[in-house]
Every structure is written in structure tokens, then in C-alpha cells.
DOMAR-691756 format. One record per residue (C-alpha): residue in one letter; y, z, x. Coordinates in pm, 1 decimal, always signed. Layout:
# residues N
- A/Y/Z/X;
...
# end
This chain:
# residues 83
- X/-2212.0/+4379.0/+4046.0;
- X/-1956.4/+4553.1/+4263.0;
- X/-1737.4/+4813.7/+4099.9;
- X/-1413.0/+4651.0/+4219.2;
- X/-1518.3/+4315.8/+4069.8;
- X/-1594.5/+4481.8/+3734.5;
- X/-1253.4/+4649.1/+3728.5;
- X/-1081.6/+4320.2/+3814.9;
- X/-1265.6/+4134.8/+3536.5;
- X/-1185.6/+4406.6/+3280.1;
- X/-814.9/+4400.7/+3369.1;
- X/-812.0/+4019.4/+3358.3;
- X/-978.4/+4012.2/+3014.4;
- X/-732.5/+4271.2/+2880.6;
- X/-436.1/+4061.7/+3001.5;
- X/-579.2/+3745.4/+2846.0;
- X/-641.9/+3935.3/+2521.6;
- X/-284.7/+4067.7/+2505.1;
- X/-142.8/+3718.0/+2563.4;
- X/-373.8/+3570.3/+2298.0;
- X/-285.2/+3835.8/+2038.8;
- X/+86.3/+3791.7/+2111.9;
- X/+60.3/+3414.4/+2068.7;
- X/-140.1/+3437.1/+1745.8;
- X/+106.1/+3691.1/+1601.8;
- X/+401.4/+3467.8/+1685.7;
- X/+247.3/+3158.5/+1526.8;
- X/+105.7/+3321.6/+1213.0;
- X/+417.5/+3521.7/+1124.1;
- X/+669.3/+3267.9/+1266.1;
- X/+821.5/+3539.4/+1485.2;
- X/+935.6/+3567.4/+1840.8;
- X/+659.9/+3657.8/+2088.8;
- X/+680.8/+4009.4/+2233.0;
- X/+655.2/+3879.3/+2589.1;
- X/+956.5/+3646.9/+2606.3;
- X/+1278.5/+3556.0/+2783.1;
- X/+1578.0/+3481.7/+2558.4;
- X/+1797.1/+3183.7/+2640.7;
- X/+2112.9/+3117.0/+2439.8;
- X/+2158.6/+2751.4/+2351.3;
- X/+2537.9/+2726.7/+2349.1;
- X/+2850.6/+2936.5/+2380.2;
- X/+3003.8/+2859.8/+2038.7;
- X/+2741.0/+3053.6/+1843.5;
- X/+2542.4/+3334.3/+2000.2;
- X/+2301.2/+3338.5/+1706.3;
- X/+2137.7/+3018.4/+1835.6;
- X/+1872.2/+3096.3/+2094.6;
- X/+1526.5/+3015.4/+2225.0;
- X/+1274.6/+3289.0/+2299.1;
- X/+1052.6/+3142.8/+2569.5;
- X/+710.1/+3301.8/+2561.4;
- X/+406.2/+3237.1/+2777.6;
- X/+240.7/+2984.5/+2542.3;
- X/+490.9/+2942.7/+2255.4;
- X/+867.4/+2906.5/+2212.0;
- X/+1058.1/+3051.8/+1916.6;
- X/+1369.9/+2857.1/+1816.3;
- X/+1645.4/+3019.1/+1607.4;
- X/+1899.7/+2748.8/+1524.9;
- X/+2153.1/+2752.2/+1241.1;
- X/+1972.8/+3043.0/+1070.1;
- X/+1644.8/+2850.5/+1077.7;
- X/+1349.9/+2991.0/+1270.9;
- X/+1058.7/+2792.7/+1406.7;
- X/+774.9/+2888.3/+1641.0;
- X/+608.1/+2602.9/+1829.7;
- X/+378.5/+2552.8/+2126.5;
- X/+548.0/+2475.3/+2457.3;
- X/+438.1/+2110.5/+2471.9;
- X/+593.6/+2033.5/+2129.0;
- X/+935.6/+1867.9/+2137.9;
- X/+1199.7/+2022.4/+1912.6;
- X/+1573.6/+1960.6/+1903.0;
- X/+1810.5/+2218.0/+1758.6;
- X/+2125.3/+2097.6/+1591.2;
- X/+2395.1/+2282.8/+1783.3;
- X/+2763.8/+2309.9/+1709.1;
- X/+3032.4/+2166.8/+1933.7;
- X/+3389.1/+2281.5/+1963.0;
- X/+3627.0/+1999.6/+1875.2;
- X/+3943.7/+2079.3/+2067.4;
# end
């Protein structure tokens, strides 16, 4: 096997391993994944957010945390300003 192909496969397996470990850690411990982008849900409370990972999303709504796979539907109860 060519040396460049071996290096490519090793790097690819390491990346897949890091993503898998990050996903398993997030699900088992109900934490945010390390590789994520944070999106705030609304402007009235900056404690409500979604951490969007590669395979899982971590929801923090009304001091309640939940880690779910991306294809799972989940609706956070958000506050609205009554003015």
C-alpha cells in the first residue's frame, strides 16, 4: 500500500475516533459536545441555548439540560416578553 494512502487512512480514522468519543461522552454524561457551535434561543434569557455538535445537540432550557441526537425533535419552552 502506498505511504500517502496509509497516512490518509490513519488521519481519517483518528478524526472518526475523536468524533465518536466526543459523541459518546456527550450522551453518557448529558453534557455539551466539545466540538459544537452555540446558538442562543431567544433574547429574553441568555441562559437558554443549543450547542449544535456534529452528531448530537445539547439543549439547555429553563435550567434543564438534555442531550439528543440530531434527528430527534425537541421543543424548549422559551419565555416571551409581554409588553
